[in-house]
N, C-alpha and C positions, 0 to 999 in steps of 0.2 A: 453447444455450450451457451447458456444464457448469460450474456455479458452483465446485465443488471443484477442477476443473482450472484455472480462471482464478485461484483463490486460490493454488494451488501455483505457477503461473507468476509471479505477482507476488512471492510469497515468494522464489522463485529469483532474481529480478532484484535484490531487496534483499540477498540473500546474496552475489551476484556483485559488487555495488557497495555495500559497507557504508556508504559516505559519501553515498549517494543521499539527497537531501532534496527532497521534492515537496509542493506544496500539493495539495489535492484536485483542483483544476482542472487543474494540470499533470500529475498522475497520470492523469487521464482521457485527456488527449491523448497522454501518453507510452505508455500501454498500449493505446490505441486502443479504449477502452470508453466507453459513455455514462456520464454522471455518477452516475446512480442505482446502476448495477452497481458502479462504482468505489467509491462511498461504502459500499455493503454489504460489499464485500471489505475495505476499510480498517477498517470497524467490527469485522469478524470478527478481523482481525489485531491491532487495538488490544486487543480483548477477550482475545486469547490472549497478550498482552504481547509479541508479536513486534515490533510497531511502537509508537512513542510519538509524541506530539504535542509540537512545540516551542512556545515562547512565541508565535511568530507564526502558529501553526496549521499549519505544515508537518509532514509525516510523515517519520520517520526510523526506521531499524532500532534497536530497543531494545538496550542493552548489558546483559549479564547479570552 
């Protein structure tokens, strides 16, 4: 599995659906990935300020 390709796929989904809000467990199921890979991708996108975490721990696309 190409980590960069998976990251770009997830980024594209959040760009297509800007209101998408997922918990880490939901994201894992939605993208069909194991939780460890999903968490790594989400951490990368959080670090890049592409995603942000809501008060309840869900992930959403960050607004600029």
